[in-house]
Each structure stands twice: as structure tokens, then as C-alpha cells.
C-alpha positions as CSV (number, residue, x, y, z in Angstrom):
1,M,88.4,98.5,74.1
2,T,85.0,99.4,72.7
3,D,84.4,95.8,71.7
4,A,84.4,94.6,75.3
5,P,81.1,94.8,77.2
6,W,80.8,98.0,79.3
7,W,80.7,96.0,82.6
8,K,84.1,94.4,81.8
9,R,86.0,97.6,81.0
10,G,84.1,99.9,83.3
11,V,84.1,100.8,87.0
12,V,81.1,100.8,89.3
13,Y,80.5,103.4,91.9
14,Q,78.2,102.6,94.9
15,I,75.9,105.4,96.2
16,Y,74.2,105.0,99.6
17,P,71.3,107.3,98.8
18,R,70.6,108.4,102.4
19,S,74.0,109.9,102.6
20,F,75.0,111.3,99.2
21,Q,73.1,114.6,98.9
22,D,70.0,116.0,100.5
23,S,67.9,118.3,98.3
24,N,64.9,119.1,100.5
25,G,66.5,120.0,103.9
26,D,65.3,117.0,105.9
27,G,68.9,115.8,106.6
28,I,68.6,112.7,104.5
29,G,69.9,112.2,100.9
30,D,67.4,111.7,98.0
31,L,67.2,111.2,94.3
32,P,67.2,114.9,93.2
33,G,70.3,115.2,95.4
34,I,72.0,112.4,93.5
35,E,71.1,114.0,90.2
36,R,72.6,117.3,91.4
37,R,76.0,115.6,92.1
38,L,76.3,113.4,89.0
39,D,79.0,115.6,87.5
40,H,81.2,114.6,90.5
41,L,81.1,111.0,89.2
42,V,81.8,112.1,85.6
43,R,84.9,114.0,86.7
44,L,85.9,111.0,88.9
45,G,85.8,108.8,85.8
46,V,83.5,106.0,86.8
47,D,81.1,104.2,84.3
48,A,78.2,103.0,86.3
49,V,76.2,104.0,89.4
50,W,74.8,101.4,91.8
51,L,72.1,102.7,94.2
52,S,71.4,101.0,97.5
53,P,67.7,100.4,97.9
54,I,65.4,103.3,97.1
55,F,62.0,101.4,97.3
56,P,59.2,102.1,99.8
57,S,60.3,100.8,103.2
58,P,59.6,101.1,106.9
59,M,63.4,101.4,107.2
60,A,63.9,98.7,109.9
61,D,67.0,97.8,108.0
62,F,67.3,101.1,106.0
63,G,65.7,100.0,102.8
64,Y,66.6,96.3,102.8
65,D,63.1,95.7,104.1
66,V,61.1,96.4,101.0
67,A,57.4,97.2,101.2
68,D,56.8,97.7,97.5
69,Y,59.3,96.5,94.8
70,T,58.0,98.8,92.1
71,G,57.8,102.1,93.9
72,I,60.0,104.8,95.3
73,E,60.3,105.6,99.0
74,P,58.8,109.1,99.5
75,M,61.9,110.0,101.6
76,F,63.9,109.7,98.4
77,G,61.4,111.2,96.0
78,T,59.0,109.9,93.4
79,L,59.0,107.7,90.3
80,D,59.1,110.9,88.2
81,D,62.3,111.9,90.2
82,F,63.7,108.4,89.4
83,D,63.0,108.8,85.7
84,R,64.7,112.2,85.6
85,L,67.7,110.8,87.5
86,L,67.9,107.8,85.0
87,S,67.8,110.2,82.1
88,A,70.4,112.4,83.6
89,V,72.6,109.4,84.2
90,H,72.3,108.2,80.6
91,E,72.8,111.7,79.2
92,R,76.3,111.7,80.9
93,G,77.2,108.4,79.4
94,L,76.8,106.5,82.7
95,K,74.8,103.4,83.6
96,L,72.4,103.0,86.5
97,L,72.1,99.8,88.6
98,L,69.5,99.2,91.3
99,D,69.7,97.0,94.4
100,F,67.3,94.1,94.1
101,V,66.4,92.4,97.4
102,P,65.0,89.0,96.5
103,N,65.6,87.0,99.7
104,H,63.1,88.8,101.9
105,S,60.5,91.6,101.9
106,S,59.3,93.9,104.7
107,D,56.7,92.5,107.1
108,R,54.6,95.4,105.9
109,H,54.6,94.3,102.3
110,P,51.1,93.5,101.1
111,W,52.2,90.0,100.1
112,F,53.2,89.3,103.7
113,L,50.2,90.9,105.2
114,E,48.1,88.5,103.1
115,S,50.4,85.6,103.9
116,R,50.0,86.2,107.6
117,A,46.2,86.7,107.5
118,S,45.4,83.0,107.6
119,R,46.9,79.5,106.9
120,D,44.7,79.1,103.8
121,N,45.4,82.5,102.3
122,P,46.5,82.2,98.6
123,K,49.8,83.9,99.5
124,R,50.6,81.8,102.6
125,D,53.2,79.8,100.6
126,W,54.8,82.9,99.3
127,Y,56.7,83.0,102.6
128,I,58.3,80.2,104.7
129,W,56.0,79.0,107.5
130,R,56.5,76.0,109.7
131,D,54.9,74.4,112.7
132,P,56.8,74.5,116.0
133,A,59.2,71.7,117.0
134,P,57.5,68.9,118.9
135,A,56.1,70.0,122.3
136,K,57.9,69.2,125.5
137,D,56.4,68.9,129.0
138,G,53.1,70.0,127.7
139,E,54.4,73.4,126.5
140,R,54.4,74.6,122.9
141,G,57.4,73.5,120.9
142,G,60.1,76.0,120.1
143,P,61.5,77.1,116.7
144,P,61.5,74.5,113.9
145,N,65.3,74.2,113.9
146,N,68.5,75.9,115.2
147,W,69.0,78.4,112.3
148,T,70.2,81.8,113.5
149,S,69.5,85.3,112.2
150,D,72.5,87.2,110.8
151,F,71.4,90.0,113.2
152,G,71.3,87.7,116.3
153,G,68.8,85.2,117.8
154,S,66.7,82.6,116.1
155,S,65.7,82.9,112.4
156,W,62.2,82.0,113.4
157,E,59.4,84.3,114.6
158,W,56.3,83.0,116.3
159,D,52.9,84.2,114.9
160,E,50.3,83.8,117.5
161,A,47.3,84.4,115.2
162,T,48.1,81.5,112.9
163,G,50.0,79.3,115.2
164,Q,53.2,78.9,113.1
165,Y,56.7,80.3,112.8
166,Y,57.9,82.3,109.8
167,L,61.6,82.4,108.7
168,H,63.7,85.5,108.7
169,A,67.4,85.4,107.9
170,F,67.8,88.9,109.1
171,L,65.4,91.0,111.2
172,K,62.0,89.7,112.1
173,E,60.7,92.6,110.1
174,Q,62.3,91.0,107.0
175,P,60.4,87.7,106.4
176,D,62.1,85.4,103.9
177,L,60.3,84.8,100.6
178,N,59.7,81.2,99.4
179,W,61.4,80.9,96.1
180,R,60.1,77.3,95.7
181,N,56.7,78.8,95.0
182,P,56.3,79.3,91.2
183,E,53.8,82.2,91.7
184,L,56.3,84.1,93.9
185,R,59.1,83.5,91.4
186,A,56.9,84.8,88.6
187,A,56.0,87.9,90.6
188,M,59.6,88.7,91.3
189,L,60.6,88.3,87.7
190,D,57.9,90.8,86.9
191,V,59.7,93.2,89.3
192,L,62.8,93.0,87.3
193,R,60.8,93.5,84.1
194,F,59.2,96.7,85.6
195,W,62.6,98.3,86.1
196,F,64.2,97.0,82.9
197,D,61.2,98.5,81.1
198,R,62.0,101.8,82.7
199,G,65.6,101.6,81.3
200,V,67.8,100.5,84.2
201,D,71.1,98.9,83.2
202,G,71.2,96.1,85.7
203,F,71.0,95.1,89.3
204,R,73.1,94.3,92.3
205,I,71.3,91.3,93.8
206,D,71.3,91.3,97.6
207,V,72.3,88.2,99.5
208,L,71.7,86.1,96.4
209,W,73.2,82.9,98.0
210,H,70.4,83.0,100.7
211,I,67.4,82.7,98.5
212,V,66.7,78.9,98.7
213,K,66.7,76.8,101.8
214,A,67.3,73.1,102.1
215,E,64.1,71.0,102.0
216,G,63.2,69.5,105.3
217,F,64.9,72.4,107.1
218,P,67.5,70.3,109.0
219,D,69.6,71.9,111.8
220,N,72.7,73.7,110.7
221,P,76.0,72.3,112.1
222,L,77.2,74.0,115.3
223,N,80.4,76.1,115.1
224,P,82.8,74.7,117.7
225,A,84.9,77.8,117.5
226,W,82.1,80.1,118.4
227,G,82.5,82.6,121.2
228,P,81.3,86.0,122.4
229,H,83.9,87.6,120.1
230,L,81.9,86.4,117.1
231,G,78.5,87.6,116.0
232,E,75.4,85.5,116.8
233,R,75.2,84.6,113.1
234,D,78.4,82.5,113.5
235,R,77.0,80.2,116.2
236,V,76.3,77.7,113.3
237,F,77.6,77.0,109.8
238,Q,74.9,78.0,107.4
239,V,75.1,74.8,105.4
240,H,71.4,74.3,105.0
241,S,70.1,77.8,105.1
242,T,72.3,79.2,102.2
243,D,73.9,78.2,98.9
244,Q,71.5,75.5,97.9
245,P,71.8,73.9,94.4
246,E,68.3,75.0,93.4
247,A,69.3,78.7,93.8
248,H,71.5,78.5,90.7
249,A,68.5,77.8,88.4
250,I,66.9,81.0,89.8
251,A,70.1,83.0,89.1
252,A,70.1,81.6,85.6
253,D,66.5,82.8,85.1
254,F,67.5,86.3,86.2
255,R,70.3,86.2,83.7
256,A,68.1,84.9,80.9
257,L,65.8,87.8,81.5
258,A,68.6,90.4,81.5
259,D,70.1,88.9,78.3
260,E,66.7,89.0,76.7
261,Y,66.4,92.8,77.4
262,G,69.9,93.3,76.2
263,A,69.3,91.6,72.9
264,R,66.0,93.3,72.4
265,T,67.3,96.9,73.1
266,G,70.9,96.6,72.1
267,R,71.9,97.8,75.6
268,E,73.6,95.0,77.6
269,R,72.2,94.6,81.1
270,V,74.4,93.4,84.0
271,L,73.7,91.4,87.1
272,I,76.0,91.6,90.2
273,G,75.4,89.0,92.9
274,E,76.2,89.6,96.6
275,I,77.6,86.2,97.6
276,F,79.9,85.6,100.6
277,L,81.4,82.1,99.8
278,P,84.8,80.5,99.4
279,F,86.2,80.9,95.8
280,E,85.3,77.4,94.7
281,Q,81.6,77.9,95.6
282,L,81.6,81.5,94.4
283,A,82.7,80.5,90.9
284,R,79.6,78.3,90.5
285,W,77.5,81.4,90.4
286,Y,78.9,82.3,86.9
287,G,76.9,79.3,85.7
288,T,77.9,77.7,82.4
289,P,78.3,79.1,78.8
290,E,74.9,77.5,77.9
291,R,73.1,78.6,81.1
292,P,75.0,81.6,82.5
293,Q,74.1,83.1,85.9
294,V,75.3,86.5,87.3
295,H,77.9,88.4,85.3
296,L,79.8,89.3,88.5
297,P,79.6,87.3,91.7
298,F,80.9,89.8,94.2
299,N,84.4,89.0,95.4
300,F,85.0,90.4,98.9
301,A,88.5,89.0,99.4
302,L,90.2,92.4,99.8
303,I,87.9,93.2,102.7
304,E,88.0,89.8,104.4
305,N,91.7,89.0,104.3
306,R,94.7,90.3,106.2
307,W,96.5,93.3,104.7
308,D,99.7,91.5,104.0
309,A,101.5,91.2,100.7
310,A,102.1,87.4,100.9
311,V,98.4,86.8,101.9
312,L,97.1,89.0,99.1
313,R,99.3,87.4,96.6
314,R,97.9,84.0,97.6
315,V,94.4,85.3,97.5
316,I,94.7,86.8,94.0
317,S,96.3,83.6,92.7
318,E,93.6,81.4,94.2
319,Y,90.8,83.6,93.0
320,E,92.1,83.8,89.5
321,A,92.6,80.0,89.5
322,S,89.0,79.4,90.6
323,L,87.4,81.4,87.8
324,P,85.9,79.4,84.9
325,P,87.2,80.4,81.4
326,W,84.1,82.5,80.8
327,G,84.1,84.1,84.2
328,W,85.2,87.8,84.6
329,P,86.8,88.8,87.9
330,N,85.7,91.7,90.2
331,W,87.1,93.4,93.3
332,V,85.9,95.7,96.1
333,I,87.6,97.3,99.1
334,G,84.6,98.9,100.7
335,S,80.8,98.9,101.0
336,H,77.9,100.1,103.1
337,D,78.4,96.9,105.2
338,A,82.2,97.0,105.8
339,R,84.5,99.3,107.7
340,R,86.0,101.9,105.4
341,I,89.4,101.1,103.9
342,A,91.0,104.2,105.5
343,A,89.6,103.2,108.9
344,R,91.0,99.7,108.5
345,R,94.4,100.5,107.0
346,G,95.1,104.2,107.6
347,E,95.2,106.8,104.9
348,A,98.7,106.0,103.6
349,Q,97.7,102.4,102.8
350,A,94.3,103.5,101.6
351,R,96.1,105.2,98.7
352,V,97.9,101.9,98.0
353,A,94.6,100.1,98.3
354,A,93.1,102.4,95.7
355,M,95.8,101.5,93.2
356,L,95.4,97.8,94.0
357,L,91.6,98.0,93.4
358,L,91.9,99.9,90.1
359,T,94.8,98.0,88.6
360,L,93.8,94.3,89.3
361,R,92.2,92.3,86.5
362,G,88.5,92.6,86.7
363,T,85.6,95.1,87.3
364,P,86.2,97.3,90.4
365,T,83.5,98.8,92.6
366,V,84.3,102.1,94.4
367,Y,82.3,103.0,97.5
368,Q,81.2,106.6,98.0
369,G,83.5,108.6,100.2
370,D,86.5,106.3,99.7
371,E,87.7,108.6,96.9
372,I,88.3,111.3,99.5
373,G,89.7,108.9,102.1
374,I,87.0,109.1,104.8
375,G,88.3,107.0,107.7
376,K,87.1,106.4,111.2
377,V,83.9,108.2,112.2
378,A,82.8,108.5,115.8
379,I,79.1,107.6,116.3
380,P,77.9,108.7,119.8
381,P,75.7,106.2,121.5
382,D,72.6,108.3,121.1
383,R,73.1,108.6,117.3
384,I,73.5,104.9,116.6
385,R,71.1,103.8,113.9
386,D,72.3,100.4,112.7
387,P,70.0,97.6,113.9
388,R,72.8,95.1,114.0
389,E,74.8,97.3,116.4
390,L,71.7,97.9,118.5
391,R,71.1,94.2,118.8
392,E,74.7,93.1,119.2
393,P,76.5,96.2,120.7
394,G,80.2,96.4,121.2
395,R,81.2,93.5,118.8
396,G,82.6,95.8,116.1
397,L,79.6,95.1,113.8
398,N,78.4,98.7,113.6
399,R,77.8,99.7,109.9
400,D,76.9,103.4,110.7
401,P,80.5,104.7,110.3
402,S,80.5,103.6,106.7
403,R,77.2,105.2,106.0
404,T,77.8,108.8,107.1
405,P,76.9,111.7,104.8
406,M,79.2,112.7,102.0
407,P,81.1,116.0,102.8
408,W,81.1,118.2,99.8
409,E,82.5,121.5,101.1
410,D,83.4,123.4,104.3
411,S,80.0,125.2,104.5
412,P,77.5,124.3,107.3
413,Q,76.7,120.5,107.3
414,A,79.4,120.1,104.6
415,G,77.1,121.1,101.8
416,F,75.2,117.8,102.3
417,T,72.0,119.4,103.7
418,T,70.5,122.7,104.9
419,A,69.0,120.9,107.9
420,A,70.2,121.6,111.4
421,E,71.3,118.0,111.8
422,T,72.3,115.2,109.4
423,W,70.7,111.7,109.9
424,L,74.1,110.4,110.9
425,P,77.1,112.5,112.0
426,L,79.6,113.7,109.5
427,N,83.2,112.5,109.6
428,D,85.0,114.5,112.3
429,D,87.5,116.1,109.9
430,W,84.8,117.2,107.3
431,P,85.9,120.9,107.3
432,T,89.2,119.8,105.7
433,R,88.3,116.4,104.3
434,N,85.6,117.2,101.7
435,V,85.3,117.2,97.9
436,A,85.9,120.9,97.4
437,A,89.0,120.9,99.6
438,Q,90.5,118.0,97.8
439,E,89.7,119.5,94.4
440,R,92.2,122.3,95.4
441,E,94.9,119.9,96.6
442,L,96.7,118.2,93.7
443,G,98.1,115.5,95.9
444,S,94.8,114.6,97.5
445,M,93.1,111.2,97.5
446,L,90.5,112.6,95.1
447,H,93.1,113.5,92.5
448,L,94.7,110.1,93.0
449,Y,91.4,108.3,92.2
450,R,90.9,110.5,89.2
451,A,94.4,109.8,87.9
452,L,94.0,106.0,88.5
453,L,90.7,106.0,86.7
454,A,92.0,108.1,83.8
455,L,95.0,105.7,83.4
456,R,92.8,102.7,83.6
457,R,90.6,104.2,80.8
458,A,93.6,105.0,78.7
459,R,95.4,101.7,79.0
460,P,93.8,98.6,77.8
461,A,96.2,96.5,79.8
462,L,94.6,97.8,83.0
463,A,91.0,97.6,81.9
464,L,91.1,94.3,80.1
465,G,94.5,92.8,80.1
466,E,95.9,89.6,81.6
467,V,97.5,89.6,85.1
468,R,100.7,87.8,86.2
469,L,102.0,87.9,89.7
470,I,105.7,88.8,90.1
471,E,108.2,87.9,92.8
472,A,109.1,91.0,94.9
473,A,110.7,92.0,98.2
474,E,109.1,91.2,101.5
475,G,106.0,93.3,102.0
476,V,105.6,94.2,98.3
477,L,102.8,92.9,96.1
478,A,103.7,93.1,92.4
479,Y,102.1,92.0,89.2
480,E,102.3,92.6,85.4
481,R,99.3,93.6,83.3
482,T,99.4,92.9,79.5
483,F,97.2,93.5,76.5
484,G,98.7,92.9,73.1
485,D,102.1,94.6,73.0
486,E,101.3,96.7,76.1
487,R,103.1,95.7,79.3
488,L,102.6,97.5,82.6
489,G,104.0,96.7,86.0
490,V,102.3,97.4,89.3
491,A,104.2,97.4,92.6
492,L,102.6,98.0,95.9
493,N,104.5,98.5,99.1
494,L,102.3,97.4,102.0
495,T,104.9,98.4,104.6
496,A,106.2,101.8,105.8
497,K,109.8,100.9,104.8
498,A,111.5,101.4,101.4
499,R,111.8,98.4,99.2
500,P,113.6,97.8,95.9
501,L,111.4,98.0,92.8
502,P,110.8,94.5,91.2
503,F,111.1,95.9,87.7
504,Q,112.5,98.9,85.7
505,G,110.6,101.2,83.4
506,E,109.0,104.6,83.0
507,A,106.8,105.5,86.0
508,L,103.3,106.4,84.8
509,L,101.7,107.0,88.2
510,S,102.7,106.9,91.9
511,T,100.5,107.1,95.0
512,L,103.1,109.6,96.3
513,D,104.6,112.8,94.9
514,G,107.1,112.4,92.1
515,A,109.0,109.2,91.4
516,A,112.0,107.5,92.9
517,D,114.5,104.7,92.1
518,E,113.1,102.6,94.9
519,L,109.6,101.8,96.2
520,R,109.1,104.2,99.1
521,G,107.2,103.2,102.2
522,N,103.4,103.2,101.7
523,E,103.9,103.7,97.9
524,G,102.3,102.1,94.9
525,V,103.5,102.7,91.3
526,V,102.4,101.8,87.8
527,V,105.3,101.4,85.4
528,Q,105.5,101.1,81.6
529,L,107.7,98.0,81.1
């Protein structure tokens, strides 16, 4: 397996820095805290660490509003702290990926302050400014078009001083950058160079499919199915505000730069693109063999689809069929933006989901806390921090429950901090659901993740092999993984009732204790065929 690139055979672990480990007693996680807990990741068996944004930010959207792309937010530490963390990561044989946010900056970024200063400022065109729509009844015209913010309301914010609107796909504090401007493009490529020069191993690229908008800014088509049960974002179909053809050339430039650094240093760099699109459109972000784009366009199908064996079988088949010959698959079951898998499916099926994630063909990403099965977390109204929930309350959009602090032990504040209060509440069951407690319990979710990751590392069929879906009983998802002469079978019971095994062989691993002649309810097994 050593001949395969590390990002193909490896597993990525996402850290939400505010919530991993606090080292200075302010109730918020930081870089020295992450360094302190790196051995947890080594014991877990992952290969790379992806950090959600750690750059200077006013925190209107908790770091996804970047005020300086080449600095460290003081809340998290300093550049020296970052360099020490990077060295500690590499010393343990791990890789470090940063979160690159190219679609928008903070409205407090010096670039935007200049852009907003006057219409003739040299950086005016670094952002997207437009005149109002034609005036009616003698009043000033409204927004230039009907585009909606993902966080509710119009995507356009009026600037009284310069008499124009600026575009923001998310909060008004997050103005969109103009990637049609060559100077802006050059400046952002320099940002990537800055971090590559420091030694980072790659980037997860935030909302990559948003970065170019259609020329002329036509209205987006209205969604006839929209209703109050949907978020404001879904009032329109984002046909003209996302996934424009010109964005692919930018992604190819990112890849060319990453490949240049990989060739120069002998350490391959990886790019992971956050892209929410149907499979056919998602596959285009791999680029071509001559002009590749991102290594891994994120595949969120296990989050977005119904937890049903027949549905998932279809999804896996369609995804695999959509991939170009040079495209490598990837899978996730959780993130800082999605409800936790144990909250969505319950703990019993969260164990089955872990086996699914870590035995499918492709590169998996594990989200912090899923390895101990954190489920639903109650966020009292006065503790809500997520701007999306504050703007659109009660629609099930709150991301806070997925961002709560990591519980490490049963000491005060779960060993996360010495502060009197954590920035978000801990999971309610933290005295018993924490890393130290699950270390002592051999049947825990933590030990299951470790066993799955160890098996994946030991068996090339799981890390790099081909996949073939197998017919199985109702409610069972089954597939075969092969690499050379090695053949493994995976059977996952997505129901609570026992089902017959679709194949025979030596059981290598079960999500439950021991092994049986049938597939027990809520059980997943890996079998040597």
C-alpha cells in the first residue's frame, strides 16, 4: 500500500478548534490544546488532521469570516504555536490540512475596508459591487437581483457611503470576493503559497462551488416547492450564483500549485473541495488528467440521503458510476455543519454507520466526537451561538449541537477546560460518555473506531480495493472489497431485526460483541471470504 498516495489510503480527522481542547482556561479550544491531544489521534489510527479555520476573525461565523488569511486568531494562539503544532503533527507521522475560505472574507479584512472606501479605490473590484435595480416611484431601486443568502434574506447589502450593493452569499459580514479580478486571484494564490511554504499538507476548500458568479447576474429560478419548512436559501435554485464553468479553471490553478509544491518537496499535497452538487456535476470538479482540479470533491451523500439499505445501495452505485476513471471517491457521515450521526440515527446505527464509512471504497473523513458517539446535545436558548439558528430559529438548522466541546474525562468540564463555563454546553451525558471512560470499556464506540481503523490499515482491500455491491435481505446493505487475491465481505443491518448473512466466511470484526451465524439487528460485520 505504500505506493498509493497517502490521501488515497489514509483517513482524515476533522477538528473544530474551538471545541477540541482549551489550554489557557478561557473556555475555548486552541492550538496548544490540539497539540496536547494529538496522541489521541495516533491511538485512534487516523492519518491526517483537518482544522476548521484558525485565522484572525471577528467570529461572526466562527472563523469563516476571515480578516487575515496569513495570520492566526489570537484566541487560538500565535504563528509560533501553529509552527509547533505542525511540527508535532509531522513528528507523529500525521498530515495537517487547513481550511481555506476563498469565496468570501470578513467585512473587516483590510481588502474590504479599502474596497468599501470609494468607488475608485484600487481594490473596489476585488469584491462584487453593483448598482441598485431600476428605481420605482421615485424611490431608490432595491437589490440587483433575487439571489438569497444561505443564512436568510437577500444576498445584497446596501452601502450608503458609496451608493451600491455588495454581494454576500452568507452573512453581510462575509462579502464575496471577485474571482474574475486577476489581482485578487494572484493574492489568494499567494495565501496558499504562504501556508505551503510553512509546510502544511493541503487544504479543505470552503464552498468551492460558490466562487464564481454568472456574468450579468440574472435572477435565479424560483423554487416552486419552497415553504416555511425550508430554509430561506431554498427560495431559489442557485443556478447563476454557484457552479459556474469559470470556477473550474480556478480549481485547476489551485491544483497546479499544490502539485508544484508536491513535486518540489517530495511531499504530496492534497486539496479537498466542499461542493454540494448532484453526482454528475460533482464529478466535474476532478478535472481532467491533463488539467486536474481537486483531489477529493467532498461527497455528502451519506448525510443527505435516507438511512435505508435500498436507498444507500442506489446512492453508492450511482456515485461510483459517476466517477471519472482518474477520480478517487470519498465519504463523510458528519461535520461541523450537520447533525451528528448518533443524533440522526441513534447509537446502535451510529456503530453500523462507522463500519460503513470506514469500509467503503474511498477516503473517509471522521468528525471529532463521532468516535465516542456524541449524540443529541441540548442547547438552551440563551446559549445559542450559531448565526444561522439565530436568523432562522426553529427550522432545525442549528449547528451548535455538532460543535460542542470534546469530553475527555469525568473531571470538571470534562477535562476540556479549567474555565467555569465552556463556550458551548457539553453533551448531557459527558460524565459517562468521554474518551477516558470509553478507553476502559472494550465494547465502546471508541474501541470500535480503533478496531475499524486498524483493520483498514492492515487490509489493502479496505484501503484501496475495488467495491462490488451484493444482493442481500431486506434492510441489509452488503458489498465485497477486493485487492489482488484478498476478498472481504461487508454486511450492514440497517434494521433492528435479525437477517441472514449474504455470505459465509471468517468474521474479522463485528459492531457487536462476538460473532453469530446470522446478522443480528443493528449489526455490521466484516468477513474474510
